[in-house]
N, C-alpha and C positions, 0 to 999 in steps of 0.2 A: 386158523385165525388166531391171533394172539390177543389175549384179554388181561385185564386185571386179576379177576378172581373167578375160580370154579368150585362151586359146592357140589360135592358127589355123595352117593350112597345114603341119601336122606331118605327118612319117611316123610315125603312132602305134602303139605297141604296148601294149595296154591290159592284158595278161595275164588277161582275162576268158575263161571257157570252159576247155576243156582245153589249149589252145594259147597262143599269143601274142597273140591277139585284135588282128589287125592292121586299121587303118583308112587307107586312103590319103587324103591331104589332110584330115586329121583334126583336131579341135578338142576342147578342154577348157574348161568354164566352171567357175569357182571363186568361191565366196562365203563369207566368215567362216571362211577356212581349210579348206572342204571342197569336194569335187567336186560340182557341182549338175547336170551334164550332160556326156555323152561323145557324139561323133557326127562326122558330116561337117561341115567348115568352112562350106559354103554354108548348111546347115540352122541351125547354132548362131549364126552371124552375124545371122540375120533374127530370132532369139528373144531375144538378149541384147545389151545395152549395157554396156560395162565401163569401169571408171575407169582400168584398164592393159590394153592390148591388146598380146600378145606374138607377133610374127610368127616362126613356127617353121619358114619355109622352109628347106630343106636341112638339117634337124635331125630326128634320131631322138628321139622323146619317149616315155619309158616310165616305170614306177614307181620310185621311188628304191630303192637296193639296201639289204638287211638284212644287216649283219654280225652274224651269230647268236652269235658267241663272239670276244672279243678280251680281251686283257690290254693296255691301252693304255699303261700305265705302263712296260713294257719299252722303250719308243721311247727311253729315255734311254741304252741299251746296244745300239742297233741293231749287229748284224753282229759282236758279240764271241763268240758260242757256236756258230757254224756248223762243219760238218765234224767233229763230234765225237760218239762214243757216250756213254752216260750223261750226256745233256745237262743234266739238272736237278742232278746231283751235281757234275759236272766242267766243265760249259759255263758255266751262270749261278751256280752255287754260290759260286765264288770271288770273285764280283763282288757279290752279293747283300748281303753283310755290310756293304758300304760304302755302300748306298743310304740316303738319307734321304727324309722325305715331300716335302720341297720339291723335290728333283730327281726324284723319281718324277712329281711333278705336271708338271713341265716336260717330261718325256719323254712323258707322256700327251697334254698339248696338241698337241704336235708330231705325234704319230700321228693324233690326231682330225682335224687339219687335212688330212694326207695322205689319209685315207679320205673326207673330205667332197668334196674336189677331184676325186675319182676316182668320184664318184656314190654314196657310203654316206650314206643318210639316217637309217637307224636303228642305233645302236651298242648291242650287248648287252655292255656293258663290265663286266668282272670284274677290278676293280682296287682299288689302295689308293695313296693316301688318298681312298677314295670320296667323302666328303662335299665334299671340295675339287674333285674331279673333276666332280661333280654341279653345282657352282656354275659351272663352265667350260661345262657343256652348257647350262645356263641362259642365259649370256651368249651363246653361239655361236648358239643357236636350233635345233640339231639334236635328232632324238628319240633318246632314251636309254633303255634297260632295263638298270638298274644292278644290280650285286651286289658282295659282296667276300668274300674267304677266310674262312669258319668253319673252323678246324682246332684242333688240340691238339698238333701236331708243332712243336717249335722249329726255328730255323734252323740245324740241324747236319748237313743231308743231306750236305754236302762233306766231313764228317768219318767218315761211316759206311762200312763196307764193303758190297759188294753184297748179301749175305745177311742183314744186321743188320736187326732189326725196328725201325721207328720208335718213338722214346719219345714218350709222351703226356704232356701237362702241363695238367691241367683248368683252371688258370688262365687259360691261354692259350685255351682254347675259350670260356669265359665272356666274356672280353674281346672276342673276334672276334665272338661271337653278338651281344653288346651293340651293337658298332659296326653290324652288319648290321640290327639291329632300330631302331637310330636313324636309318638310312638310309630304312627304311620309313616310319617315323613322320614324317621330314621332307619326303620327296620322292615317295613313291607317290601317283601321281595328279595330280602337279603340271602346271599349265598345260593343263588338259583333257586328261590322260594323255600329254602330250608326254614327261614324265619319269616312268618307273615303276620298281619295285624288285622283286627276287626275291631268294630265299635261297639262299646259295652255299656249302654244305658242299664243301669242296675235292675230297674223293673218299671213298670208303668207307674207304681206308687211312689217312686223315688224321684221323679222329674216332673216339672211342670209341662203342660200341654206345649208352651212355645218351645221349650227346650227339646222335647221329644220331637217335635217336627223339624227342628233345626238339625238334630242328628240325622233324622231320616233324609233330609235333603242332601246332606254332606254324603251319606252313604250312597245314595244315587248317584251324585255326581262323581265320587271317586270309585264307584263299583266296588263297594265294600261289604262284608257280610255284618249283620247285626246279631251279636251274641248277647242274649238277655234273659233273664229270669222272668218267667211268664206263669201266671196262676199257680205260683209255687205254694200257696197255702191260704186257709181261710183268712188269715190276718191279711194278706194282699187284698182278698176280695172286699173285705170290709172296708178297707182303705178306699178302694175305687168306688164302691157303692156309696160311701159316705161323702166322697168329694165330687164325684160325677154322676151318681145315680145309674152307673153302668158296671158290669163286670169287665174284667181285664181285656178279654179277647174282644168282645163288642167294642169297647174302647179303641184297641189297637186297629180294628178293622175300620172304625170311622176315620182315624188319621192316617190311613193308608200303610200301616205296618205289616199287614198279612201278605207276604209274597215270597219268592223263593231266595230273598236275602236273609231272611230271619231264621236264625237257630234258637229255638224255644226251649229253654231248659227248666225240666220239673213238670210242669202242667199238673201238679198233683189235685189242684181244685178245679181243673177243667171238666165240663161236662161232656157227654158223648157227642153232642151236636157241635160243641166247640171244637172238639178234636178233629171232627170231620171237616169243618170249616177251614182249620188250619192246613189239613192235608190237600184240601180242594184248592187251597191258594198256594200249594208247593212250598210251605214252610216245612223245615226240619224239626225234629224232637231229640233232647238229649234226656235220658233218664239216669238218675243217681240213686240207685235202690238202696245201697248202703246208708247213705246219709239221711234219705228221707225216712227209711225205716227206722233209724235211730232217733232222729229229730222229731218226727210227726208220728211215727207208727202207722204210716200209710203206704199204700202201693200205688205209684202213679201210673197212669193209663197207656203204658207202652204198648200193651196187646191191642187196645182199641185203635191206636195210631198205626200200627202195623196192619190191622184187618182192613182199615181205611185205604191202605196202600201207601203209606208215608215212609220216610226214612228215619230211622232211630238209631242213635249212637249211645254208648254208655260213658258215663262219667263218674269219677271218684269223688268230687265236690271238695271236701275239705276235712282234715284229721281232727278237727275240733269236734266235728259231728260224726262222720264215718270212721274214724280213727285210722285209716290207712289210705293210701293211694296205689292200689294195685288193681289191675283190670281183671285178673283171675278171680278176686274176690268179688267183683262187680258182676261177672257172668254167672258165678254161682248164686248170688243173692237174688239177681233178676230172675233167673229161672226158678228158684225155690219160692220166692215171694208170690209170684204169679201162679204157681202151681197151687199153693195154699189159698191164694185169694179166690181163684176160680174152682178149687176142690177138683182139679184135674191134672193128673201126672203128665198128660201129653202136651200141656201148654209150654211153649218155649222150649223145645228141646235144646240139648247141648250144642248141636251144631247151629242153631239158630242164633243163640247168644254168642257163640263164636264169631259169627259173621257180623253181629252187631258191634263186637269189639274191633273188628278189622275192616272189612270193605264196605259194610253199611255204615259204620261210624265215619269212615272217610268221606262217604257222600254226604252225610248229614252236616259235616262241616265244611263243605264245599272244596274238598281235596280229593274227591273220587278219580279224577283223571291222573293223579300223581302217585298215590299210594293206596294201601288197603289190601292189595292182592298182588301175587307173584306173577307177573306177565310183562311180555316184552314192552319196553318203552316206560315202564314205572320206574321210580326210584327204588334203590335196592335197601329198603328198611326191613330187616329180617331178624327173626328170633329163633334160637335153638333151644330146644327143651330136652333135658337129659332123659331119656327113657329108661335108663338104669336106676333112677331115683325109686326109692320105695313105694312113693306115692303114685308112681306111673307103672309100676308092676302088677301084675305080669302084662306083657305086650302079646295081645291076640289079634291076629290079622284075618283069621277064617273060622267060622263062616260069617263073622262080622268083625269090624275093627273098633277097638275100644279106646283107641288113642284121645278122641275129642271127648267122651264122657269122662275119662279119668283127668284130663287137663282141666275141665270145667268143675267137676265134682269133688276131685281128690287133691289135685294140686294145690300149693300154697305160696308159689312164687319162687322159693329157692331152686327150683328145678331148672329155671332158666339159666343156661351156662353160657350163652354168648349173645350179643346184641350187635346188630349193624345198622347203621344209617348212611345213607348215600354210599353204601358199599365199604364203609370203613368201621372197623371194630371198635366199639366204645366201651364194652364191658366184656370180660372174659373170665371164667373160672373164678368168681368172687372178686375180680379186681378191676377197678375203674381205670381206663387208660389215658384220660385225658385230664383228670383233676385228682387232687389229693382227698381221699375220703377221710382220713384221720383229722385233717385240719377242719374239714365241714363238720364232721361230728362234734368235735371239741367246741368250736365256736357256736354252734347250736345250743349245746348244753350251758355254755357260759351265758349267753344271751337270755335263755329261758330262766335261769336261776336269778338273774339280775332283774328281769321283768317280774316274775312272780312274787319276788321278795318286796316289790314296791306296792302290791295290792293291800289296800287298807282293809281292815276288819269290817269296817262299815260297808265297803263295796262288796267284800266277800260274802257277807250276810245275805245279799241278794240271790246267791245261787243256792240250789237244792244241795250242793256238795257241802255247804256249811253245816246243814243239819246231819248229813252223812257222817261228816268228820267229828261232829259233836257227840254223836252217839257211837263212835268207834267202828262205824261201818265202811270206812274207806282206809 
């Protein structure tokens, strides 16, 4: 049988079944962007003739990573808001007022390139200007599940005291809802579902009850997922209790949000009982260990969610908090932070967090039928890892395999040497094949410089970085 592509001689990790689905000297047959066969190289070479034959000797081949929650546009300000409490108010708040859509887009492109080169093939991007960002995903060829901020709170957080309730402006809510619906109309289902859309209420503390209910009704009507920050910090809980005398998850339950359409991000301030309720109602969770660790110094309840039987994906969040958009980093930090939290080295083993970055992450964001594992009928989103890289050496196959522990605990992202989406190579040996990397890097640097030069001393004094700079510590 003639097909488009045949990958041969791979150390293949399919993520089929309950583990990693390893096949020694494995092969993957691809046609029209989908996987048509998976198995031993000897068998598939007899059955298929391919236009393109990819020799994966000394390569670990596995499904592309799913970044289940990121704000790519913050790439324009990477590194400005670390090592500070009240991250939203005093970290990014003083800088946010100077951002334009043009420089947000430049930062977004940079972060997306970073993720792709480190093996991310699916980006659940929660950003603005989302329509322009969608155009970039179209050009790049990556898979995207997009949303934008639906909110009624104006950009005044850096002016509020810690106990102040956020002001609501209904006009902002209507404007942001319209933008999200335009995203749905223009992009949902594009290119055989390579680009899809979800609805993005920023959080239960950022919208009025009426707008929250309106968003939910639209989600039901259009059969869309809701991608939302939920119980992300004590700050949110304080807002909810102060306004409604209810915690976030009880409030969401009351207005009908807890069902299988909800992708709940963070849950840092959720109780065990609240986590169990979310799982019971079939909501999914996304944990962003790097960002929450740096921003809050906390470990979200991913283990509790898993123990209750729920789906958990991994997200990189944003580079003003996390400082990077790489899923290998998220796998490592998620495993390490939970081992430390529970004082148990057996918590979240490497194979489990790899599944969270692939097949479990795909299920969590509602794409489990299309991606996340290498099996017949799924889209050919595939990553190659160079096993000759020093961080992956030595390769041991007996009496145990060390590929997965080395990928999770040793790799840094540069080991990824080839990335396919829908069977098409987008990145190979350090080169992007569909976009001009140099132009994107230059543009990001130029806009970052222009933006930060506008920040007044008065606003910069709000940040911890002001004191660090004054004392010569930065």
